[in-house]
N, C-alpha and C positions, 0 to 999 in steps of 0.2 A: 660270770664264767659260762661257757656253754655246757650243756649236758653232754655227758661222755656216752659213746657207744654202749657201755654195759648199763647205765642207767636208762637208756632208751629201751633196750631190750627187756629190762626188769618191768618198766612201766606198762609196755605195750604187750608183753607175752608174745612177742612176734619173732622167736626164735626159729619158726618153721616157715616165716613167710618169704625169705630169701631178701634180706636187707643188704643193699650194697651202699658204698659211699662213693660219690664221685668227688669228693673233696669238699670240706666247708669253706665257705666264702671267708675271705680275709676281714679283717675288721674294717667297717665301712665308715663309721662315723660315731662319734660320742658327743655328748653335751646337752645343753639345757636349750629352752626356746632362745635364749639371747644369742647362742651361737649359729643359728640359722644362716645368717649371713656368710658365715665362713665356709658353709658347706657348698656355696655356690661356686666357689673357686675351683670345684672339681667338675664343674658343668659350665655355665657361660659367665661367672663371676659372680660377684656379691649383688644382692638385690638392692635396689635403689627405691627409697621413699617416694611414692607418688603425692605430688603437691595436692592433686585432688583428692586424695583419700579413698581413693577406689581399690586400686589393684597394684601392688609392688613387683617390679619386674628387674632382671638383670638390665645392664646398660646396652643399648642398642635394640632393644625390644620396645614394642608398643602395644597399646590396646585400643579397641573401639568397642564402645558399648553398643550392642545390636538391639537390647529390648530390655525394659524394666517392669517390673510388677507395677500394676496399676495404670500404666501408659495405655492408650487405646489401640486396640488390635487394627492393623490396616484394613482388615476386612470389614470394620464396622460392627462386628458381632458382640462387642463388649471390651472390657478391660483386660489387659494382659494378667493371666492367673497369676496365683501366690506358688511358693515353693517349687522353683526350678530345679530339677533332678536330672535323671539319666538323658543322654540325648545321642544322636548320630549325625553325622555329616555324610549325605549321600549326593552323589553326581546329578546334575541336572542338564539340561539342554543348553549348547552354546557356552559352555564353560561355568555356568551357574552351578551353585551349591543349594541344596535344600537340607536344613536343619529340622529334625524331628525331636521335639522336647517334651520330657515328662512334667506333670505337675503332681506332686505328691501330697494332694489335698485329701484330708481326713474331712470328717463331718463339722468340723470347727473352723474350717479354713477360711481366711478373710475374704479372698476373692476366688470363687470358684471357676471352673471351665464352663463357658456359657453353654447351654444346652442348645443343640442345633438338630432340627429334624433329620432323621436319617443317620446321625453320628452318635447318638445318646444311646447308651445301653440301659441305665438305670436313671430315671429322672431326678432320684434323690441323691445320686452320687456327685461329687464335688471335684473329683480328680479327672484326669483325661491327658491329651497331648495337644500340642500347638505345633504348627509348622510354617517355617520362615523360607523364604526364597531368597536368596543373596545374588547379586552379580559379582564378576571377577574382583572387584575391589571391596568387597563385602558390604556393599551399601544393600539395605533391605529393600527388597521390590514387594514383597508380600509377606503378610502374617496372619494366620487364620487357625480356626479351631479343626484338628483332625480326628479327635475322639472325645466325646464327654460322657458323663454319667458312670464313670468307674470310679475306684477309691483306692487312693495310697499308691499312685503309681511312681514307684521307685526308680527302677532302671529297667533293663531290657537288653536288647543287641540288636544290630542289622542282620538282614538276612542276604545271601549271596545275590538275590534277585531285586535287591534295590529297595526293601521295605523296613520297617521297624517293627520289632515284637516289643511291646509294653507290658511290664509285669505289675499286677497289683500285690503289694506287701501286705495282705491282711487275709484273714480266713472268715470275716464277719459274714453271717447268714442273712437271708431276707428277715426282716423285722428288727435287726440290729441297727442302731442309729437311723431309724426311718426307712431303711434300704427295701426296696420291693423285690429285689433279687439277690441271689448267692453272689459273692464275691471271691477273689483269690484266683483269678484266671490270668492268662495271656491273651492279649489281642493284638492282632496284626493290623498296622498302621500304613498306608500308601500316603507318603507326604507330597506326591504330585497330584494325586486325585483321590482324597480320602473317601469318597463316596464309593470307590471301587472295593474297599475292604470294609466300608460301614463299621458296626460296633458288635462284632460277633465273638462270643469267648471261645478260645480254643480250649475245650473241655477235657480232650484226651490228654492233654499235656500236664494235667493235674490241678489240684484246687489245693493251695497251701500259701505260706507267706513267701511268694517269689521276690527275687532279687534281681537277678540277671540272667542272661543267656549267651552261649557262642554256639555257632554252628560249624561243624566240620565239612568244609567245602568238598571234600573228596567223598564222602558218604552221605552228607545231608544230615548226620545225627545231630540233634540239638541237646547241648548240656545245660543244666539249670541249677542255680543256686537257691537255697532257702535260707532267709534271713530271720531264723528264729532264736530269740534270746532268752527262752524259758526251757526249763528242762521238760522233757529231753530236747536237746537241741536239733537244729536242722540236718538236712541231708544234701547231698550231691547227686544229682539226677541225671539221666540221659534220656531223650526220647527219640524212638525208632519210628520215623514217620512212614505211612502207606505209601505216600507219594514222595520220595526224597527228591530234590531239585525239579519239583512240580511247579516252582513259580508262585505268584500271588495268588493267595487263597487255597493252595494245595495243602495246607496244613490241617485243614478243615476236614480232611478225609480221615483223620484219626491216626492211631498208632500205637505202640506200646511204651509205657512208662515204666523204667526201671531205677533203682537206687544203688549207689556204690557201697560195696562192703570191702574193706580191707581186713583180711583175716588176721584176727588177733589184735585188732586196733579198733576197739568201740568208741574212742574219742580222739580225734585228730590232735588235740591240743597238748596231748601227753608228748608229742614227737617235738623235740626242741634243737636238733642239730642240723642245720642247713646242709644240704647234699644228700640227707637220707632218702632212701628209694625203697619204695615196696613194689615187688614183682608180683604178677599173678593176681591183680586185682579183680574182683568178681562184680557182676551186675545182677540184682535180685529183683524179679518182677514186683511191682507195687500192687499189694492186694485190691485196693480200692482208690484209684486215683481221683475220683470226686469227693473223697472223704465223707461220704454221706452221714456216717455214725462216728467215726473217730479220725482225727487229723492222720495224715500219712505217718509222721514221725512216731506216732503212737501205736501204729498198726503192727500186726505180728508178721515178722519177717523170718521165722523160723528158729530153730534152738541156737544157730550160731549168731543171731542177732544181726545188727546193722551197723555202720559207722557214721557217728555224729559229730557235728562241729558247730561250736558257738558262732552266730552271726557270720554266716558265709554271705559274701558281698559280691564285688565285681567280678566278672567273668569275661575272658577274651580268647579268641582263637589266634595263634600266631606260630610260624616256624614248626608246622606239623604238631602242634600240641594245643590242649586248652589250659589257660593259667586261670586260677580263681584265688580269691581272698578270704581268708578268715578274719575278720575285723579286729577282734581281740577275744581273750579267754580269761576268766577269773576263776580261780578255784573256789572262792567265797560263795560264788553263784552257782557252783555244781560242776565246772569243768574239771578235768583231770590235772591240768596245770594251767600256770598264768603265761600269757605274752600279750603284746601289745598289737600284734598283727601277724599274719603269716601269709606268704603267697607260695601257692602251689602250682605244680604243673604236672598234667596227666598226658600222656603220650598212648593215644589208643592203640597203635601197632604193636606197641611193645606191652601193652596193659601194665604199664608202670606209672606209679604216682611217686613225685619227687618233691620234698620241701626245698625250695628255693631261697626263700629269705624268712627269717625271724626277727621281728622288731621287740627288743627287751621283754621283760626286766631283767631276766637273768641269761642274756646272750651277750654276744660280741657286739650286736648292733642295737644302738639306743637311739631312736627317733627323737627328734626335738619336739616331742607332742605324743599323739597317740593315734591308734586305730585307722590305718589305712582302709580306703572304702574302694571307689570306683577305680578300676585300672583300665589302660588302653596301650597297645603297641604303638611307639614312637616310630615315625619313618626312618630314624636311625638303627632300629631294631631293638631299643632299649623299651623299659616299661615306664608309663607315666602313671602315678599313684596318686589319688586325691585324698587328703587327710580329712578325719572327721573325729574330733574328739575335743578335749578341752584347750583353752588357750589360744594361740595364734594357730591361723589353718593354713596350709600350704599345699601346693601341688609339687610333688617331688618327682624328679627323674632317676631311674635306676638305669645305669650303663650296663652295656654286655659284660664289662669286666667286674660288674658287682659295685661299682661306685654310686653313691647316692649324693644328689645335689637339690637344692632348692630352687626351683624355676619361678614360682609365684606364691604370694603371700596377699591374703585378704587384708584390706585396709578399712573396710566398712565396719565401724563399731556400732553394734546393735544393741550394746549395753549402756554403761554409764561411765564417766570418767573416773569413778572410784572403782567400779567393777566392770571393767571392758569385756566385751564378748563379741566373737566374730563368727560369721555365718560360714558353714561348711563349704567346700568345693564339691561338686559334682558334674557328671556327664562330660569329662574331658574327652574330645576327640579330634581328629585331624582332617583337613579338607582333603580331597581325593587326590590333589597334586601335593601334599605334605607342607604346604607354604604357611597354613594357618592353623593354629591350634585354637578350637572353640572351647570354652569352658563355662560353667554356670556356677554362681553364687546362690546358695539354697534361698538366704534370707539376708537382706530383702532380695527378692527373685531378679537376678541380674545375669545376662548371657553377654559374654566378652568374646570378641576375635582378637587372638594374640598372634602378631608377625614379628619377625626379626631374623638374625643370622643362624637359622636352623643347621645350615651347612658347616658351621664352625665347630 
């Protein structure tokens, strides 16, 4: 059963914050992993088992494998790196599409991003980005290194001027894991001409466990999530650039980094009722964005503190607001309350933060799995959510009416017959014309192009 308004006020101490309710979402779905096919009836129908054992989709949909871990890069620079993660689909010339894809490689990665002169930040870093160029039929025309020598490139986000901001999900300093430079930064990547952006850390945007970003196209403000899963948990940030709308390379000019404070709410996990809104959200300057001595989430934000959340993940701009995900929270690990995932919406003009969806365990919405991760806005206006948790892994759609349906299910067993395991989904994004959904399987690294009757 959902938390009541009284319980929320008691947990958060938010009686003076101005909480309003837009109305809780109705029951979306309930069940177990075995019920996933039934959920599809609210979207495009039940999932059909793929005879090739790669990707299960609704009838009428089909996929093409664009790239797989270990295959040769078209550029001849080496093999396709491991751990496919965040990704963007950017418009190219003559109807082409450019995919810029992250590789969340740690020091132990099986296949690192090849080091390329002029595109390598730290020669000891194994992460980075690759860029694919596709024609109008999703045939791969080119695939090459776009950034190398970074670490744990998790997610990121596109810019209004057609580049990709890739985020390092680490706080490792020089000397750790053999690194020669500090890590934990954002880098800009031009998928059409990577040498135009090179390997330059955007240090003013902060050094922390970055996950994803979203840019307000009206103001140029960049919103950033922090995927910290140890106490104190991560923060939600905004970066006010010195040169908003400046185009490629403009973020190097610097700006001001601030963190979100919801008065009276030190931990977002305490909020359990979908539709709960907080007005008068505050933004507090970050004392030391480079975290020279102390991680940002541990720094002193004043007597009123700051608002934390466990595992802030996907971040996306749509419909005059920024959406972001808290993947899960567990009170046993220090969170104020338990949930399997939250989707939040922040409206800058109203300074309003609203809890859109909560996934289990004590809510009306029971996900047949756990831990929503990457999100993006679908051409229909709904949200696409990538699952990251135990058991079967899905891409879920959330309609404007709050209905949830399964769109895809991973079929690549990376475990054993006795103990099956499936790689998470990441990097879900749509082509500029909305006709193709691109999505990655993290392990084994695989990039899919999915087409079908989206208009239905």
